[in-house]
C-alpha positions as CSV (number, residue, x, y, z in Angstrom):
1,M,8.5,-12.9,46.4
2,S,9.1,-10.3,49.1
3,I,6.4,-8.6,51.1
4,E,7.1,-5.2,49.5
5,E,7.0,-6.7,46.0
6,G,3.6,-8.4,46.8
7,V,2.2,-5.2,48.1
8,G,3.4,-3.2,45.1
9,R,1.9,-5.8,42.7
10,A,-1.5,-5.5,44.5
11,K,-1.5,-1.8,44.1
12,L,-0.8,-2.0,40.4
13,G,-3.5,-4.6,39.6
14,T,-4.2,-8.3,39.3
15,D,-2.2,-10.9,37.4
16,E,-5.0,-11.1,34.9
17,E,-4.8,-7.4,34.2
18,F,-1.0,-7.6,33.8
19,E,-1.3,-10.5,31.3
20,A,-4.0,-8.6,29.4
21,L,-1.5,-5.7,29.1
22,L,1.1,-8.0,27.6
23,D,-1.4,-9.5,25.2
24,F,-2.4,-6.0,24.1
25,I,1.2,-5.1,23.4
26,K,1.7,-8.3,21.4
27,D,-1.5,-7.8,19.3
28,N,-0.9,-4.2,18.5
29,R,2.9,-3.9,18.1
30,G,4.1,-7.5,17.5
31,F,6.4,-7.5,20.6
32,D,5.9,-10.7,22.6
33,F,7.1,-10.1,26.1
34,T,5.2,-13.1,27.6
35,G,8.4,-15.2,27.6
36,Y,10.3,-12.7,29.8
37,K,10.8,-13.2,33.5
38,R,7.8,-11.8,35.3
39,P,9.5,-10.0,38.3
40,S,11.9,-8.1,36.0
41,L,9.2,-7.3,33.5
42,R,6.9,-6.0,36.3
43,R,9.6,-3.8,37.6
44,R,10.4,-2.2,34.2
45,I,6.7,-1.6,33.4
46,A,6.0,-0.3,36.9
47,K,8.9,2.2,36.4
48,R,7.3,3.5,33.2
49,M,3.9,3.7,34.8
50,Q,5.3,5.7,37.6
51,D,6.9,8.1,35.1
52,V,3.4,8.8,33.6
53,D,1.5,8.8,36.9
54,S,-0.5,5.7,36.1
55,E,-1.5,3.6,39.1
56,H,-3.1,0.5,37.6
57,Y,-2.4,-1.9,34.8
58,A,-5.9,-1.3,33.4
59,G,-5.4,2.4,33.4
60,Y,-2.1,2.1,31.7
61,L,-3.6,-0.1,29.0
62,E,-6.1,2.6,28.3
63,R,-3.2,5.1,28.0
64,L,-1.5,2.9,25.4
65,Q,-4.8,2.7,23.4
66,E,-5.1,6.5,23.4
67,D,-1.4,7.5,22.9
68,Q,0.4,5.5,20.3
69,N,3.7,7.3,21.1
70,E,3.7,5.7,24.6
71,F,4.7,2.4,23.1
72,G,8.1,3.7,22.2
73,A,8.8,5.0,25.7
74,L,7.6,1.7,27.2
75,F,9.9,-0.4,25.0
76,D,12.9,1.9,25.8
77,T,12.2,1.2,29.4
78,I,11.8,-2.6,29.0
79,L,14.6,-3.2,26.5
80,I,17.7,-2.1,28.6
81,N,20.6,-1.7,26.1
82,V,23.6,-1.9,28.5
83,T,26.7,-2.9,26.6
84,R,30.1,-1.6,25.6
85,F,33.2,-2.5,23.6
86,F,35.3,-5.5,25.0
87,R,32.9,-5.9,27.9
88,D,34.5,-8.6,30.2
89,P,38.0,-8.2,28.7
90,L,39.3,-11.6,29.9
91,A,36.4,-13.4,28.0
92,W,37.2,-11.4,24.8
93,Q,40.9,-12.2,25.2
94,Y,40.0,-15.9,25.3
95,I,37.8,-15.5,22.1
96,A,40.7,-13.8,20.3
97,A,43.4,-16.2,21.5
98,E,41.6,-19.6,21.4
99,V,38.3,-19.5,19.6
100,L,38.8,-17.4,16.5
101,P,42.2,-19.1,15.5
102,R,40.5,-22.5,15.7
103,L,37.6,-21.3,13.6
104,I,39.9,-19.8,11.0
105,E,42.0,-23.0,10.9
106,Q,38.9,-25.0,10.0
107,K,38.1,-22.9,6.9
108,R,39.5,-23.1,3.5
109,P,41.1,-19.9,2.1
110,D,38.1,-19.3,-0.2
111,E,35.4,-20.0,2.4
112,T,33.4,-17.2,4.1
113,F,32.8,-16.7,7.8
114,R,29.4,-16.1,9.3
115,F,28.9,-14.6,12.7
116,W,25.7,-13.6,14.6
117,S,25.5,-11.1,17.5
118,A,22.0,-11.8,18.9
119,G,20.5,-9.1,21.1
120,C,23.2,-6.7,19.9
121,A,21.6,-3.5,21.3
122,T,23.6,-0.6,19.8
123,G,26.2,-2.9,18.2
124,E,29.2,-2.6,20.5
125,E,29.9,-6.4,20.8
126,A,29.3,-7.0,17.1
127,Y,31.9,-4.3,16.3
128,T,34.2,-5.8,18.9
129,L,34.1,-9.1,17.0
130,A,34.7,-7.2,13.7
131,I,37.8,-5.6,15.2
132,L,39.2,-8.9,16.5
133,L,38.6,-10.5,13.0
134,A,40.3,-7.6,11.3
135,E,43.3,-8.2,13.6
136,A,43.2,-12.0,13.0
137,L,42.5,-12.1,9.2
138,G,43.5,-8.7,8.0
139,E,41.3,-5.9,6.9
140,E,41.0,-7.0,3.3
141,A,39.9,-10.5,4.3
142,L,37.4,-9.0,6.7
143,R,35.8,-7.1,3.8
144,E,35.8,-10.1,1.4
145,R,35.2,-13.2,3.7
146,V,33.3,-12.1,6.8
147,K,29.6,-11.4,7.4
148,I,28.6,-10.4,10.9
149,Y,24.8,-10.3,11.5
150,A,23.8,-8.0,14.4
151,T,20.1,-8.4,15.4
152,D,17.8,-6.9,18.1
153,V,14.1,-6.1,18.4
154,D,14.8,-2.4,19.3
155,E,14.7,-0.4,16.0
156,G,16.1,2.7,17.8
157,A,19.1,0.8,19.1
158,L,19.7,-0.8,15.6
159,S,19.7,2.7,14.1
160,N,22.3,3.9,16.6
161,G,24.4,0.9,15.9
162,R,24.4,1.6,12.1
163,H,25.9,5.0,12.8
164,A,28.6,3.6,15.1
165,V,29.1,6.8,17.1
166,Y,29.8,6.1,20.8
167,S,30.8,8.0,24.0
168,S,34.2,7.7,25.6
169,S,32.7,5.6,28.5
170,E,31.6,2.9,26.0
171,L,35.3,2.5,24.9
172,E,36.8,2.2,28.5
173,D,37.7,-1.5,28.1
174,T,39.1,-1.1,24.5
175,P,42.9,-1.4,24.3
176,D,44.6,1.9,23.5
177,E,46.3,0.5,20.4
178,L,43.0,-0.8,18.9
179,R,41.2,2.4,20.0
180,G,43.6,4.6,18.0
181,R,43.6,2.3,15.0
182,Y,39.9,1.8,14.5
183,F,38.2,4.9,15.9
184,E,38.1,8.6,15.0
185,E,37.6,10.7,18.1
186,A,36.3,14.3,18.3
187,N,34.3,16.3,20.8
188,G,34.1,13.5,23.3
189,R,32.6,11.1,20.7
190,A,34.2,8.2,18.9
191,T,33.2,7.0,15.4
192,L,34.2,3.5,14.2
193,R,35.9,3.5,10.8
194,A,33.5,3.1,7.8
195,D,35.3,0.0,6.3
196,I,34.8,-1.9,9.6
197,R,31.2,-0.8,9.9
198,R,30.4,-2.3,6.5
199,S,31.3,-5.8,7.7
200,V,28.3,-5.7,10.2
201,I,24.8,-6.2,8.9
202,F,22.1,-4.8,11.3
203,G,18.5,-6.2,11.2
204,R,15.5,-6.7,13.4
205,N,15.1,-10.3,14.7
206,D,12.8,-11.5,17.6
207,L,14.5,-14.5,19.1
208,L,11.2,-16.0,20.1
209,L,9.2,-15.4,16.9
210,D,11.6,-15.0,14.0
211,P,13.6,-17.9,12.4
212,P,17.3,-18.1,13.3
213,I,20.1,-17.2,10.9
214,S,21.7,-20.4,9.6
215,R,25.2,-21.7,8.9
216,I,26.8,-19.6,11.7
217,D,30.4,-20.2,13.0
218,L,30.1,-18.2,16.2
219,I,27.0,-16.8,18.0
220,V,27.5,-13.9,20.5
221,S,24.5,-13.6,22.8
222,R,25.7,-11.9,26.0
223,N,23.2,-11.3,28.8
224,T,20.3,-11.7,26.5
225,L,18.9,-15.0,27.6
226,M,18.7,-13.7,31.2
227,Y,15.6,-11.6,30.3
228,F,13.6,-14.8,29.2
229,G,11.9,-17.5,31.3
230,P,13.0,-21.1,31.2
231,E,10.7,-22.3,28.4
232,S,11.7,-19.3,26.2
233,Q,15.3,-20.0,26.9
234,R,15.0,-23.6,25.8
235,K,13.4,-22.5,22.6
236,I,16.0,-19.9,21.8
237,L,18.9,-22.3,22.6
238,A,17.3,-24.9,20.3
239,N,17.3,-22.2,17.5
240,F,20.9,-21.4,18.3
241,H,21.8,-25.1,18.1
242,F,20.1,-25.3,14.7
243,A,21.8,-22.1,13.5
244,L,25.4,-23.2,14.3
245,N,27.6,-25.2,12.0
246,P,28.8,-28.6,13.4
247,D,31.9,-27.0,14.9
248,G,30.2,-23.7,15.8
249,V,30.7,-21.9,19.1
250,L,28.2,-20.1,21.4
251,F,29.5,-17.2,23.5
252,L,27.2,-16.1,26.4
253,G,27.3,-13.4,29.0
254,R,28.8,-13.6,32.5
255,S,25.3,-13.6,34.0
256,E,24.1,-16.7,32.2
257,V,24.6,-20.3,33.1
258,L,23.6,-22.7,30.3
259,L,24.1,-26.2,31.8
260,T,20.8,-26.1,33.8
261,R,18.8,-25.1,30.7
262,S,19.8,-27.4,27.9
263,N,21.8,-30.5,26.9
264,L,22.4,-29.1,23.4
265,F,25.8,-27.5,24.4
266,V,28.9,-28.5,26.4
267,P,31.3,-25.9,27.9
268,I,34.6,-25.2,26.2
269,D,35.5,-22.7,29.0
270,L,32.7,-22.4,31.6
271,K,34.3,-19.5,33.4
272,R,34.2,-17.4,30.3
273,R,30.8,-18.8,29.1
274,V,32.1,-20.3,25.9
275,F,30.2,-23.5,24.7
276,A,30.4,-26.0,21.8
277,K,27.5,-27.4,19.9
278,V,26.6,-31.0,20.9
279,P,26.1,-33.2,17.8
280,P,22.5,-34.2,17.2
281,S,21.1,-37.3,18.9
282,D,22.0,-40.7,17.5
283,F,18.3,-41.3,16.5
284,R,19.5,-40.9,12.9
285,D,21.6,-44.0,13.3
286,R,18.6,-45.9,14.5
287,L,16.7,-44.7,11.4
288,R,19.4,-46.3,9.3
289,D,18.9,-49.5,11.2
290,F,15.2,-49.4,10.7
291,A,15.7,-49.1,7.0
292,H,18.6,-51.5,6.4
293,G,18.9,-53.9,9.3
294,D,22.3,-54.7,10.9
295,G,24.5,-55.5,8.0
296,G,25.0,-55.8,4.3
297,R,26.9,-52.5,3.7
298,T,30.5,-51.4,3.8
299,E,31.4,-48.5,6.2
300,A,32.0,-46.1,3.3
301,A,28.8,-46.9,1.5
302,D,26.9,-46.8,4.8
303,A,28.2,-43.3,5.5
304,D,27.1,-42.0,2.2
305,G,23.8,-43.7,2.4
306,Q,23.3,-42.4,6.0
307,R,23.8,-38.8,4.8
308,V,21.3,-39.3,2.0
309,W,18.8,-41.0,4.4
310,H,19.2,-38.2,7.0
311,A,18.6,-35.5,4.5
312,S,15.6,-37.3,2.9
313,F,14.0,-37.9,6.3
314,D,14.7,-34.5,7.8
315,L,13.5,-32.5,4.8
316,A,10.4,-34.6,4.0
317,P,7.4,-32.3,3.3
318,V,5.2,-34.3,5.7
319,A,5.7,-34.2,9.5
320,Q,7.1,-37.6,10.5
321,L,8.0,-39.2,13.9
322,V,9.8,-42.5,14.7
323,I,9.1,-44.3,17.9
324,D,11.4,-47.2,18.9
325,S,10.2,-50.5,20.3
326,G,10.7,-49.2,23.8
327,G,8.3,-46.3,23.4
328,F,11.0,-43.6,23.1
329,L,10.9,-40.8,20.5
330,A,13.7,-41.9,18.2
331,G,13.4,-39.2,15.5
332,A,11.4,-36.2,14.3
333,N,12.0,-34.4,11.0
334,V,12.0,-30.6,10.5
335,Q,8.2,-30.5,9.8
336,A,7.4,-32.4,12.9
337,R,9.7,-30.3,15.1
338,T,8.1,-27.2,13.8
339,L,4.5,-28.5,14.1
340,F,4.9,-29.8,17.7
341,G,7.5,-27.3,19.0
342,L,10.1,-30.1,19.6
343,T,13.7,-29.6,20.3
344,Q,16.7,-31.9,19.8
345,G,16.8,-32.3,23.5
346,E,13.3,-34.0,23.5
347,V,14.5,-36.7,21.0
348,G,15.2,-39.8,23.1
349,K,12.5,-39.1,25.7
350,P,9.6,-41.5,26.4
351,L,6.6,-40.7,24.2
352,Q,4.3,-40.7,27.2
353,D,6.2,-37.8,28.7
354,L,5.5,-35.6,25.6
355,E,2.3,-33.6,24.9
356,L,2.2,-35.0,21.3
357,S,1.4,-38.5,22.8
358,Y,-2.2,-37.3,23.3
359,R,-2.6,-34.2,21.1
360,P,-3.9,-33.9,18.5
361,I,-4.8,-37.6,19.0
362,E,-4.1,-40.4,21.5
363,L,-1.1,-42.1,19.8
364,R,-0.1,-44.9,22.2
365,S,-3.3,-46.9,21.7
366,R,-2.9,-46.6,17.9
367,I,0.7,-47.7,18.1
368,E,-0.4,-50.7,20.2
369,E,-3.1,-51.5,17.6
370,A,-0.5,-51.3,14.7
371,Y,1.8,-53.7,16.6
372,V,-1.1,-56.2,17.2
373,Q,-2.5,-56.1,13.6
374,H,0.9,-55.8,11.8
375,H,-0.4,-53.3,9.3
376,P,-0.7,-49.5,9.2
377,I,-3.5,-47.7,11.1
378,S,-5.0,-44.6,9.5
379,V,-7.1,-41.9,11.2
380,R,-8.8,-39.4,8.9
381,D,-9.9,-35.8,9.5
382,V,-8.3,-35.4,13.0
383,E,-9.2,-31.9,14.2
384,W,-6.5,-30.0,16.2
385,R,-7.3,-26.7,17.8
386,V,-4.5,-24.4,18.9
387,G,-6.1,-21.3,20.4
388,T,-8.4,-19.9,17.7
389,D,-6.6,-21.8,14.9
390,V,-8.2,-25.0,13.7
391,R,-6.2,-27.6,11.5
392,W,-7.1,-31.0,10.2
393,F,-4.7,-34.0,9.7
394,D,-4.7,-37.5,8.2
395,I,-2.6,-39.6,10.6
396,E,-1.0,-42.9,9.7
397,V,0.7,-45.2,12.2
398,R,2.7,-47.9,10.6
399,P,4.9,-50.6,12.2
400,L,8.6,-50.8,11.2
401,H,10.3,-54.1,10.7
402,A,14.0,-55.0,10.3
403,S,15.3,-57.1,7.4
404,D,14.7,-60.2,9.5
405,G,11.1,-59.3,10.0
406,S,11.4,-58.4,13.7
407,L,9.4,-55.4,14.9
408,I,11.8,-52.5,15.8
409,G,9.5,-49.4,16.0
410,T,6.7,-47.3,14.6
411,G,6.6,-44.6,12.0
412,I,3.9,-41.9,12.3
413,S,3.1,-39.4,9.6
414,F,0.9,-36.3,9.9
415,V,-0.5,-35.1,6.5
416,D,-2.0,-31.6,6.9
417,T,-5.4,-31.7,5.1
418,T,-6.5,-28.3,6.4
419,R,-6.4,-26.7,2.9
420,Y,-8.5,-29.5,1.3
421,R,-10.9,-29.6,4.2
422,R,-11.5,-25.8,3.9
423,L,-11.7,-26.2,0.1
424,Q,-14.4,-28.9,0.5
425,E,-16.4,-26.7,2.9
426,H,-16.0,-23.8,0.5
427,I,-17.4,-26.0,-2.4
428,E,-20.4,-27.1,-0.2
429,E,-21.1,-23.5,0.7
430,S,-20.8,-22.5,-3.0
431,T,-23.3,-25.3,-4.0
432,E,-25.8,-24.0,-1.5
433,R,-25.4,-20.5,-2.7
434,L,-25.8,-21.7,-6.3
435,E,-29.1,-23.5,-5.5
436,T,-30.3,-20.3,-3.7
437,A,-29.3,-18.2,-6.7
438,Y,-31.2,-20.5,-9.1
439,E,-34.4,-20.0,-7.1
440,E,-33.8,-16.3,-7.0
441,L,-33.3,-16.3,-10.8
442,Q,-36.7,-17.9,-11.3
443,S,-38.3,-15.4,-9.1
444,T,-36.5,-12.6,-11.0
445,A,-37.8,-13.9,-14.3
446,E,-41.4,-13.6,-13.1
447,E,-40.6,-10.1,-11.8
448,L,-39.2,-9.2,-15.2
449,E,-42.5,-10.0,-17.0
450,T,-44.3,-7.7,-14.6
451,T,-41.7,-5.1,-15.0
452,N,-42.0,-5.3,-18.8
453,E,-45.7,-4.4,-18.5
454,E,-44.9,-1.5,-16.2
455,L,-42.2,-0.3,-18.7
456,Q,-44.9,-0.1,-21.5
457,S,-46.9,2.1,-19.2
458,T,-43.8,4.1,-18.4
459,N,-43.1,4.7,-22.0
460,E,-46.4,6.5,-22.5
461,E,-45.5,8.6,-19.5
462,L,-42.1,9.4,-21.0
463,E,-43.7,10.8,-24.2
464,T,-45.7,13.2,-22.0
465,T,-42.5,14.0,-20.1
466,N,-40.6,14.7,-23.4
467,E,-43.0,17.5,-24.2
468,E,-42.4,19.0,-20.8
469,L,-38.6,18.7,-21.4
470,Q,-38.9,20.7,-24.6
471,S,-40.5,23.5,-22.6
472,T,-37.7,23.1,-20.0
473,N,-35.1,23.3,-22.7
474,E,-36.3,26.8,-23.7
475,E,-35.9,27.9,-20.1
476,L,-32.4,26.4,-20.1
477,E,-31.4,28.5,-23.1
478,T,-32.5,31.6,-21.2
479,M,-30.4,30.5,-18.2
480,N,-27.4,29.8,-20.5
481,E,-27.4,33.5,-21.6
482,E,-27.4,34.5,-18.0
483,L,-24.5,32.1,-17.3
484,Q,-22.4,33.6,-20.2
485,S,-22.9,37.0,-18.6
486,T,-21.7,35.6,-15.2
487,N,-18.7,33.9,-16.9
488,E,-17.5,37.3,-18.2
489,E,-17.7,38.7,-14.7
490,L,-15.6,35.7,-13.5
491,H,-13.0,36.4,-16.2
492,T,-12.7,40.0,-14.9
493,M,-12.3,38.7,-11.3
494,N,-9.7,36.2,-12.4
495,D,-7.6,38.9,-14.1
496,E,-7.7,40.9,-10.8
497,L,-6.6,37.8,-8.8
498,R,-3.7,37.2,-11.3
499,Q,-2.6,40.7,-10.8
500,T,-2.8,40.3,-7.0
501,S,-0.8,37.1,-7.2
502,D,1.9,38.8,-9.3
503,E,2.2,41.5,-6.6
504,L,2.4,38.9,-3.9
505,N,5.2,37.0,-5.7
506,S,7.0,40.3,-6.1
507,V,6.7,41.0,-2.3
508,N,7.9,37.4,-1.5
509,A,10.9,37.9,-3.9
510,F,11.6,41.2,-2.2
511,L,11.5,39.6,1.3
512,E,13.8,36.7,0.1
513,S,16.2,39.3,-1.3
514,I,16.2,41.1,2.1
515,L,16.8,37.8,4.0
516,G,19.6,36.8,1.5
517,S,21.3,40.2,1.9
518,F,22.0,39.6,5.6
519,H,25.5,38.5,6.4
520,A,24.2,36.7,9.4
521,G,21.8,33.8,9.8
522,V,18.2,34.9,10.0
523,V,15.4,32.6,11.3
524,V,11.8,33.7,11.7
525,T,9.3,31.7,13.8
526,D,5.6,32.1,14.8
527,P,4.6,32.5,18.5
528,E,4.8,28.7,18.9
529,L,8.4,28.8,17.6
530,V,7.6,26.9,14.4
531,V,10.0,28.0,11.6
532,K,8.5,30.2,8.9
533,A,11.7,31.6,7.3
534,W,15.3,30.5,7.1
535,N,17.9,32.3,5.0
536,E,21.0,31.1,3.1
537,Q,23.4,32.2,5.9
538,A,21.5,30.1,8.4
539,R,21.9,27.1,6.1
540,E,25.6,27.9,5.8
541,L,26.0,28.0,9.6
542,W,24.0,24.9,10.5
543,G,23.9,22.8,7.4
544,L,20.1,22.6,7.0
545,S,18.2,24.1,4.1
546,A,14.9,26.1,4.3
547,E,13.0,23.1,2.7
548,E,14.2,20.9,5.6
549,V,13.3,23.2,8.5
550,N,10.1,25.1,7.3
551,G,7.2,24.0,9.4
552,Q,9.4,22.3,12.0
553,H,9.6,23.3,15.7
554,L,12.8,25.1,16.5
555,L,13.6,22.6,19.3
556,N,13.3,19.7,17.0
557,L,16.2,20.9,14.7
558,D,19.4,18.9,14.9
559,I,21.9,21.8,14.7
560,G,25.0,22.8,16.6
561,L,23.4,25.7,18.4
562,P,22.4,24.9,22.1
563,L,18.7,25.6,21.5
564,E,17.8,25.0,25.2
565,R,19.8,28.2,26.0
566,V,18.1,30.1,23.2
567,M,14.6,29.3,24.4
568,P,14.6,31.8,27.4
569,L,15.6,34.6,25.0
570,A,12.7,33.7,22.7
571,R,10.2,33.5,25.6
572,A,11.3,36.9,26.9
573,T,11.0,38.4,23.5
574,L,7.5,37.1,23.1
575,T,6.4,38.2,26.6
576,E,8.1,41.6,26.8
577,S,8.1,42.4,23.0
578,S,11.7,43.5,23.4
579,A,15.0,42.4,21.9
580,Q,17.3,39.9,23.7
581,D,21.0,39.2,23.1
582,A,23.4,36.4,24.0
583,V,26.7,34.9,22.9
584,L,26.8,31.1,23.0
585,D,29.2,28.3,22.3
586,A,28.1,26.3,19.2
587,T,29.3,23.9,16.5
588,N,28.9,24.9,12.9
589,R,27.9,22.5,10.0
590,R,31.6,21.5,9.5
591,G,31.9,20.3,13.1
592,R,34.0,23.3,14.1
593,S,33.5,24.9,17.5
594,I,32.5,28.6,17.2
595,R,31.2,31.5,19.3
596,C,27.8,32.5,18.0
597,R,26.0,35.8,18.8
598,V,22.2,35.3,18.9
599,R,19.8,38.3,19.0
600,T,16.1,37.8,19.2
601,S,13.6,40.5,18.2
602,P,9.8,40.5,18.2
603,L,7.9,40.2,14.9
604,L,5.2,42.9,15.6
605,S,1.8,43.2,14.1
606,G,0.2,46.5,13.2
607,S,-1.3,46.7,16.7
608,G,2.2,46.2,18.3
609,E,1.5,42.6,19.4
610,A,4.3,40.1,19.0
611,R,3.3,37.7,16.2
612,G,6.6,35.7,16.3
613,V,10.4,35.9,16.9
614,I,13.2,37.0,14.6
615,F,16.5,35.3,15.4
616,L,19.7,36.9,14.1
617,M,22.7,34.4,14.4
618,E,26.3,35.5,13.6
619,E,29.6,33.9,14.1
620,Q,31.9,36.0,16.3
């Protein structure tokens, strides 16, 4: 860490304050940035803090608590969406010439292709892959056989990707032939063809928290891993390994080097960052030996039985581990890998090097005990605390023997009894509440007897009260006559209000007729420039109806008129109570460029004060 960076960090706050800020973001918005590299993350957050004049992490956390809109601006700063079509052209040429033909050759004509663009930002690389597949398979096969999943955590970037409208700079590396064939360009913007867009499915996916998409032929994740720390990278790579088909390919960015992070992939072309999936560890073969010994089956029968055994072990509903006689982790099924956060790279390591050797229980002594006693060792109600979460397990350690009786390893199963433990606690709590309720019921019965005596006394009082009520009833009849008189007065007032409402409707219809009679677009706003009236000619010019714009601020409208140049006219009209006039370049609702004359006039009150602005917009 440089001296300048250390001084800057000290000014912003302590490490504890920074981690508290990250925890607050995770708890309130579900974005977990704790796996990102700290120097890069600190720089991006410090930049946003500088933009809002916040000097300390603690102060910025208070700002996030008070201003929910600040989250969006912070995420836009952290999640840098830098990408373009055919970024690193040589790498994409290799994908088109070598990788895609091999993947296509491996598929039957009726099989589908599944691709995943992870950390897709605004979708340029997902669409790049779609274009290359359209060239390799044909556009009809692209529609029928290809699914491309484009995922990111930035909802704004995903929304832009679905629209597939890009600037010319984002197509700089796109070959001219493909650019002309697949894009429609107008006014400096390029729109991808709709039939190509439909082959890409956009969706939110957090690479650290959400499960991976399965049965993938090619994963494109370019310069995404670089934002994560080593532990997070290993977890993501393990998910990628699980997601890929046996012959699947991983395509990374130029800034990422995989070999130092995982042994789950081997390079196909290291220069272009293209990697192949390494087959799972041979622990499954050892499982077969544990079950069957060294012989007694033909190769064909053994292959079929091996697949059945693999599937049965891996998908067992109970977490299971296999430790070989040398103390190495020989196997872990899906439940165990999920429970203990294991990756395929940790299979084959010594048990003593793994955290699960002593959490939630010390396993090595139990394994030794099972070896000595030659029978399973069971431990009940083992408590495991992970943060604030508490779970209970029944753990069984059982020795494994080959067909000749020799000891070849240990099988360990973890049965989650949390549900039953909590149910038992709930039953005990309910029993205590039931006993308390029975005592309260006895007490209530005694109180009821006392209450019954009191009710008899109350009944006598009620008879006296009834006589008083008869007197009160006579008074109510007198009040009822007075209310009838008041009701007649209200009917008269209601008739007058109905007449006033009819007159008001007539005036509104008259005003709408006036606005509709103008051959120019007419917009009326209040002093805050919130739209109050919008005639049919304005809708014809800009494509927005009165229902869509009424109550909206003028600057928030997405129309082809450069509103930032209209604002000075409106301010001058409000300040000086005088009309202003300008001719501006604009784009009408059909996307055609026009010259628009804009005239602003003050909407005056009876005292001559400007109560709003009248905009008159007419195509020249």
